[in-house]
N, C-alpha and C positions, 0 to 999 in steps of 0.2 A: 503493499500499499504506499502510496505517495500522498502527502499532504501538499498542496498547491495553494500557495497565497498569491492572489491576484486581483486585478481590477480591470475595467473595461477600456484598456489602452493597448496600443500596438505590441509593446513589449510583453504585456500579460497574455495576449491573444497567440503570440508565437509559440509560447510554451504550451498552450492548451491545444494548438494544433499538433504539435509534436506528440503529447500525451494520447491524443485522439488517434493519430496516425500509427503509433507504435503498438496500439492496443494495450497501454499500461493501466493498472488499477489505481485510481487516484480520487481523492476528495478536494473539490475546490471550497477554499475559504476566501470570501471576498474581504478585501481591505480597502475601505472606501477612503480613497486619497483626498476626496473634496472635503472630508469631515476630519482630516488629520490622523486617521486610524494607523497610518504608517509610522507614527511617532511613538505608539505604544510600547512600553518597556518589554513586554513579552515578545513583541514583534521585533524589537531591536536585537533579541537574542538570536534570532533566526536570520535577519537581514541586517548587519551592522551599519549599512548605508541608508537604512530608513526608506528603502525603495521596494516596490514590487517590480518584477516577480519574485518569489523565493519558493524552494521547496524543502521539505524534509522526507528523505527517501528512507522509509522504514524498512525497506527490503535489503539495505546495505548491510553486508556481512559484519557481524561484530555489534555495530551499534548504529543507531539512525544517523543519517548524515544530512546536515543542512547544507544548501548550496544557495547562493544568491548571484545576481548578476546574470541576465538573460542569456548571454553567450556562453558562459561557463555551464549553465543549467541545459542547454541545449546539447553541448557536447558530452555532459555527464549522462544524459538520457540517451544519446546515441551509442555512447560506449557501453553502458550496461545493459542496453536492449539489443545491441549488435544491428542496429537499423539506421539507415540515412546518413552514415558517414563512412564511405568506402575506406578501404586501405591502399597503400601505395600512392602512386601519383594523384589518383582522384581524391585522396584526402586533403592534400594541399590545394587542389582546386576548390574544394567545398570550403575549406578553412579561410581561404583568402576572401572570398565572397561573404562568408559570415563576418569576418573581422571588418570588412568594408562597410557592412551594415551597421555593426555596434559602434564603430569608431566614426563613422562619417554620415551615411545616408539617415539613420535614425536621429542622431542629434542635431544635424542641420535642419532636416524637416521639423523636428521639434521646436527648434527655435523660429523657423519660419512660422509655424502655427502660433507661437507665443506672440510674436511681434504683430502678426497680422490681426490678432484678436485685440491687441492694443494700439492699433493704428491711430486712434483718436489721441493718443499720448504725442503724437507728433515726432516720433523717432524714425525719420526718413532714412537716415544712414543704415540703421540696423535692419529695416524692411527691405531696403535694396541689397544689403549684403547677403542676407539670408535667402531672398528670392533668386538672386544670381547664382548662389552656390546650389540651391535646390534644382534650378534649371540644369546646371551643369552635371549634378549627380544623376538626374533622370537621363541625361544624354548618355552618360556612361552605362548605365543600366540598359537603355535601349539598344546601344551598340553590342554589348554583350549578348543580349537576347536575339539580336540579329544573326549572331555567330553559332548560337547553341540553343537548344530547345529549353534547357534549364540552366541555371547559373554554374553548376558543375555539369558533369556528363550524363547525370541522371538526377531526378527529384531527391532532394536532401534537405538537411537543416538550413542551408542557406537560402533556399526557397522560401521555407517556412519564416525565416526571419525577416526577409525583405517584404514579403506579401502584405502583411497587415499595416505596414507604413505606406506602400505604394498604393494600394486600392482606394483609400479615401482621398488621397492628395494629388493624384496624377492629374484629374481634370483642371484643378486650380493652377497647377504648374504648368500644363499645357496652355492655358489661357494667357499666363503671364509670358510664357516662351513664344506664343504665336505659332506653335506647331503642334503636331501630334506625335506621341511616342507609340507607333504603331506595334513595335515588337513587345513592348511592355503590356500593351492592351491585349495582344494575343496571349501572352504567357498569363495575365491575370484571369482571363476568361477560361483558360485550361486549368488553371489552378482552383478557380472557384467551384469547379464541376466535381471536385473531389469531395465525397460525403464527410470525410473526417475534418476536411477544412470548414466545411459548413458547421459541424458541431462545435469545433474549437472556437470559431468566431462568435458563438453564441455564449461562452463562458466568460464570467459567471453569470448564472441565471438566478436561481433561487438557491442559495446555499447558506448553511450556518456558519457564522464567524466563530473561530477559535484559534488560539495559538497554542 
């Protein structure tokens, strides 16, 4: 059993997708970040950075294992389940795109969304900075998906990491860029058809909070 602490954010959803895709037994615990529940003392014991997602893997040999940071969680789940992270050269291909997401694509889109919501504050430089970087990153993603069906050579944790960020924001970035990212659109539609993705994108639904 895996205890999964999450909220309705792209970072939370990518872990939910992996749990569903891998067929792992888990319980989702919502942590309402709008109400500051991520700062609860008990949650801090699981996630020292006070952020979702986090897991406690109770199947870990010896003792339950707490893991925080979405990229680390995806790698842990892939390694323990033996799914969605290949060996050999394919492993590096997947990991480089996973780290591209956790180090750039997610943070930059997050800042774009933050300053877009605060556009009335008049921070034109910040809005321009994060809009331009988001446009560039979508261009990188579109180029890759024009070369390959998936981010790696097959569907993997890299695709699961990028998809929840790309899906809601691509139309806005396309509007800002004055162009369409056709390869990203094709990939999103293909990923959206996976039943486990649909289930993962709906987590958390109704779940009991508990640390």
